C-alpha positions as CSV (number, residue, x, y, z in Angstrom):
1,M,94.1,136.4,96.4
2,L,95.1,132.9,94.4
3,K,97.4,130.7,96.1
4,I,99.5,130.6,93.4
5,F,100.5,134.4,93.6
6,R,101.2,134.1,97.3
7,P,104.7,134.7,98.0
8,Q,105.3,132.1,100.3
9,F,105.9,128.3,99.8
10,S,106.6,125.0,101.5
11,G,108.5,121.4,100.9
12,T,110.0,118.5,102.3
13,Y,113.6,117.6,101.4
14,S,114.9,114.2,101.9
15,P,117.9,112.9,102.0
16,E,118.8,108.9,102.4
17,R,120.3,109.7,105.6
18,L,120.2,113.5,107.4
19,R,123.1,114.5,109.2
20,P,122.4,114.5,113.2
21,D,123.8,118.0,113.9
22,F,122.0,119.0,110.4
23,I,120.2,122.3,111.8
24,S,123.5,123.6,113.8
25,A,125.7,123.1,110.8
26,L,122.4,125.1,109.0
27,A,122.4,127.9,111.3
28,E,126.3,128.2,111.5
29,R,126.2,128.5,107.5
30,V,123.4,131.3,108.1
31,R,125.8,133.1,110.3
32,K,129.1,132.5,108.2
33,G,127.1,133.6,104.8
34,L,125.0,131.6,102.8
35,F,126.3,131.9,99.8
36,P,130.4,131.9,99.8
37,R,130.6,134.0,97.0
38,A,128.3,136.4,97.1
39,S,129.1,139.8,98.9
40,E,128.7,140.7,102.3
41,R,125.3,143.3,101.5
42,R,123.7,140.5,99.5
43,N,124.4,137.8,101.9
44,R,123.3,138.9,105.0
45,Y,120.7,136.5,107.3
46,A,120.0,136.9,110.8
47,L,118.9,133.4,113.0
48,V,115.5,134.4,114.7
49,N,115.1,130.6,116.1
50,E,117.1,128.0,116.7
51,S,116.6,124.9,118.7
52,D,117.9,121.2,117.8
53,K,114.7,120.5,115.5
54,E,114.1,123.9,113.9
55,L,115.5,126.9,112.9
56,R,114.0,129.7,111.4
57,F,116.5,133.2,109.8
58,R,115.7,135.8,107.9
59,S,117.2,138.5,105.5
60,E,118.2,141.7,106.3
61,G,118.3,144.7,103.5
62,L,117.1,145.2,100.3
63,L,120.2,143.5,98.6
64,T,119.4,140.2,100.4
65,S,115.7,140.1,100.4
66,I,115.8,140.7,96.6
67,N,119.1,138.7,96.0
68,I,117.0,134.8,95.5
69,G,113.9,136.0,97.7
70,W,114.4,133.8,101.2
71,N,113.4,136.8,103.1
72,D,111.7,134.6,106.1
73,V,112.7,130.7,106.1
74,R,111.5,128.2,108.6
75,V,113.3,124.3,109.0
76,Q,111.8,122.2,111.0
77,I,113.3,118.2,111.4
78,E,110.7,115.5,111.0
79,S,111.1,111.9,112.4
80,P,108.5,109.7,111.6
81,P,108.8,106.5,112.6
82,D,108.9,104.0,110.1
83,S,111.1,106.2,108.0
84,A,114.3,108.2,107.7
85,P,114.3,112.0,108.9
86,R,113.1,114.5,106.7
87,V,113.5,118.3,106.7
88,R,110.4,120.4,106.2
89,Y,110.6,124.1,105.1
90,E,108.5,127.2,104.9
91,V,109.4,129.9,103.0
92,M,108.2,133.7,102.1
93,Y,109.6,136.2,100.2
94,F,107.2,139.0,100.5
95,A,109.9,141.7,100.2
96,W,111.0,140.1,96.9
97,A,107.3,140.4,95.8
98,R,106.7,144.1,96.7
99,Y,110.3,145.0,95.2
100,S,109.2,143.4,91.5
101,V,105.9,144.9,91.9
102,I,107.4,148.5,92.8
103,L,109.5,148.0,90.1
104,C,106.8,147.0,87.4
105,A,104.6,150.0,88.7
106,F,107.7,151.9,87.9
107,L,107.8,150.8,84.5
108,G,104.1,151.5,83.7
109,I,105.0,155.0,85.0
110,A,108.0,154.9,82.7
111,M,105.8,154.1,80.0
112,I,102.5,156.5,80.5
113,A,104.9,159.0,80.9
114,S,106.7,158.0,77.1
115,W,103.4,157.9,76.0
116,T,102.5,160.8,76.9
117,L,105.4,162.8,75.9
118,L,106.4,161.2,72.5
119,G,102.9,159.9,72.0
120,E,102.4,162.0,69.5
121,I,105.1,162.5,67.6
122,Y,105.3,158.4,66.5
123,G,101.4,158.2,66.1
124,A,101.0,156.0,69.1
125,H,97.4,158.0,70.3
126,R,95.6,156.6,67.2
127,S,92.9,154.2,68.1
128,A,94.8,150.4,67.3
129,A,97.7,152.2,69.2
130,K,95.7,153.2,71.9
131,T,94.5,149.8,72.7
132,I,98.3,147.9,72.2
133,F,99.3,150.8,74.5
134,W,96.6,150.0,77.2
135,V,97.3,146.0,76.8
136,M,101.0,146.4,77.6
137,L,100.7,148.7,80.2
138,I,98.3,146.7,82.2
139,F,100.7,143.7,81.5
140,W,103.8,145.1,82.1
141,G,102.8,147.1,85.0
142,F,99.8,144.9,86.7
143,V,100.3,141.5,85.4
144,W,103.9,140.4,85.1
145,P,104.8,141.4,88.6
146,W,102.5,138.5,89.9
147,I,103.7,136.2,87.0
148,L,107.3,136.6,88.7
149,V,105.7,135.6,91.9
150,A,104.6,132.4,90.8
151,I,107.3,131.3,88.8
152,H,109.9,132.0,91.6
153,K,108.9,129.9,93.6
154,R,110.3,126.7,91.8
155,P,114.1,127.9,91.3
156,A,114.2,129.6,94.7
157,A,112.8,126.0,96.4
158,K,115.5,124.2,94.4
159,A,118.3,126.6,95.6
160,L,117.1,125.7,99.1
161,E,117.4,122.3,98.6
162,R,120.6,122.6,96.9
163,L,121.8,124.9,99.9
164,F,120.5,121.6,102.2
165,E,122.5,118.8,100.0
166,K,125.8,121.0,100.7
167,V,125.2,121.2,104.2
168,N,124.3,117.9,104.9
169,E,127.3,116.4,102.8
170,A,129.5,118.4,104.6
171,E,130.5,116.6,107.7
């Protein structure tokens, strides 16, 4: 599979100054809820691993998994000798991607059912309409979920970096 369609991304958050207890502050935020205004069912994350320089957390439950797609997040502090510390992150969102694929598959099934039940009435079984139907079915049922996976990376990464900014500024 092409890398662009793989449900994962990584990046680096490089503030001018990183608070010394960044990992523990982020872990506390995970424990209390990453999104203060979100419902508890959409805001359930569990810490998997925590140390001075690294944190890993996962989403728990379907609603949290599809909320923003931070299904498995690994955060690590890198301290290069010639520059300020930076935060390296890796995120996998396979549960979010699976939900998108299943949702689009149901859309495809609904399209086939509608075409089968109502197609004759509306003349959809004619040659040109049949071609248009199958192209739409292939696109919305099979291609669109992978486009969603590809375009989801940037907004999810930006949201994670905004979270890092809030945690870093909240001393």
